[in-house]
C-alpha positions as CSV (number, residue, x, y, z in Angstrom):
1,M,-45.8,29.5,-29.0
2,S,-42.7,30.1,-27.2
3,L,-40.3,33.5,-26.8
4,R,-37.2,33.4,-25.4
5,V,-35.9,36.7,-23.6
6,E,-32.8,37.3,-21.8
7,L,-33.6,39.3,-18.5
8,D,-31.1,41.0,-16.2
9,K,-30.8,38.6,-12.9
10,E,-32.4,40.7,-10.3
11,L,-35.5,41.7,-12.6
12,E,-35.8,37.7,-13.4
13,R,-35.9,37.3,-9.6
14,R,-38.1,39.9,-8.7
15,F,-40.3,38.8,-11.6
16,R,-41.0,35.1,-10.5
17,E,-40.9,35.7,-7.1
18,L,-44.0,38.2,-7.8
19,A,-45.6,35.4,-10.3
20,M,-45.5,33.0,-7.7
21,R,-47.0,35.0,-5.0
22,R,-49.9,36.2,-7.4
23,Y,-50.8,32.9,-9.2
24,G,-49.2,30.3,-6.8
25,Y,-46.1,27.9,-6.8
26,S,-47.4,25.8,-9.3
27,K,-46.7,24.9,-13.0
28,G,-47.9,28.0,-15.1
29,S,-47.6,30.7,-12.7
30,I,-44.7,32.3,-14.8
31,K,-46.7,31.6,-18.1
32,K,-49.8,33.6,-16.5
33,A,-47.6,36.5,-15.3
34,T,-45.6,36.6,-18.4
35,E,-48.6,36.7,-20.6
36,M,-50.5,39.7,-18.5
37,A,-47.5,42.0,-18.6
38,I,-47.1,41.4,-22.5
39,K,-51.0,42.4,-22.8
40,K,-50.8,45.1,-20.5
41,W,-47.6,46.8,-22.1
42,S,-49.0,45.8,-25.7
43,T,-52.0,47.8,-25.1
44,E,-50.5,50.5,-23.7
45,A,-47.6,50.9,-26.5
46,S,-50.3,50.8,-29.0
47,A,-52.9,53.7,-26.9
48,E,-49.4,55.8,-26.9
49,R,-48.2,55.4,-30.6
50,P,-51.3,54.5,-33.2
51,L,-50.1,52.5,-35.8
52,K,-50.4,53.5,-39.1
53,E,-52.0,51.0,-41.6
54,I,-49.5,50.0,-44.5
55,K,-51.5,49.6,-48.2
56,D,-48.7,48.7,-50.4
57,P,-46.0,46.8,-47.9
58,L,-43.2,46.9,-51.0
59,K,-43.7,50.7,-51.3
60,L,-41.8,50.7,-47.9
61,I,-38.8,49.2,-48.9
62,E,-38.8,49.9,-52.6
63,G,-35.1,51.8,-53.6
64,G,-34.1,50.8,-50.3
65,L,-31.0,48.7,-51.5
66,S,-30.4,50.4,-54.2
67,H,-26.9,51.8,-52.6
68,L,-25.5,48.3,-52.4
69,R,-26.5,47.0,-55.8
70,G,-23.3,44.8,-56.8
71,K,-21.9,44.7,-53.0
72,F,-23.3,42.2,-52.0
73,T,-24.8,38.6,-52.7
74,S,-28.4,37.8,-52.7
75,V,-28.2,36.2,-49.8
76,E,-26.7,38.9,-47.9
77,L,-29.4,41.2,-49.5
78,Q,-31.9,39.2,-48.3
79,H,-30.7,39.7,-44.6
80,E,-30.1,43.5,-45.6
81,A,-33.9,43.8,-46.7
82,T,-34.8,42.2,-43.6
83,K,-33.2,45.1,-41.5
84,I,-34.8,47.6,-43.4
85,W,-37.7,46.2,-43.3
86,A,-38.3,45.8,-39.6
87,K,-36.8,49.2,-39.1
88,K,-39.5,50.8,-41.3
89,T,-42.6,48.7,-40.3
90,M,-41.9,49.1,-36.5
91,H,-44.6,52.1,-36.2
92,Y,-46.6,50.3,-38.9
93,K,-49.6,48.2,-38.9
94,K,-50.5,45.6,-41.7
95,E,-54.2,45.0,-42.9
């Protein structure tokens, strides 16, 4: 799987330099360092604020679009629903 991110120029330079020092100046050093950084961050983030479980995911967005009825097309409503879903599920864990 691939993940594309945009970083501050100085942060990227420092990250690449440290990754290559630790894992060598060969192919895969950036990948190893990125995986390690993401694992560390996700472990720390989940320890800080445990995720709540979702029993019924539809209840999270139920009624969330009612104020938009008749104002948007179905495609625009799907985009709005996605935004609402992302916002509300930010602190939840799906079973």
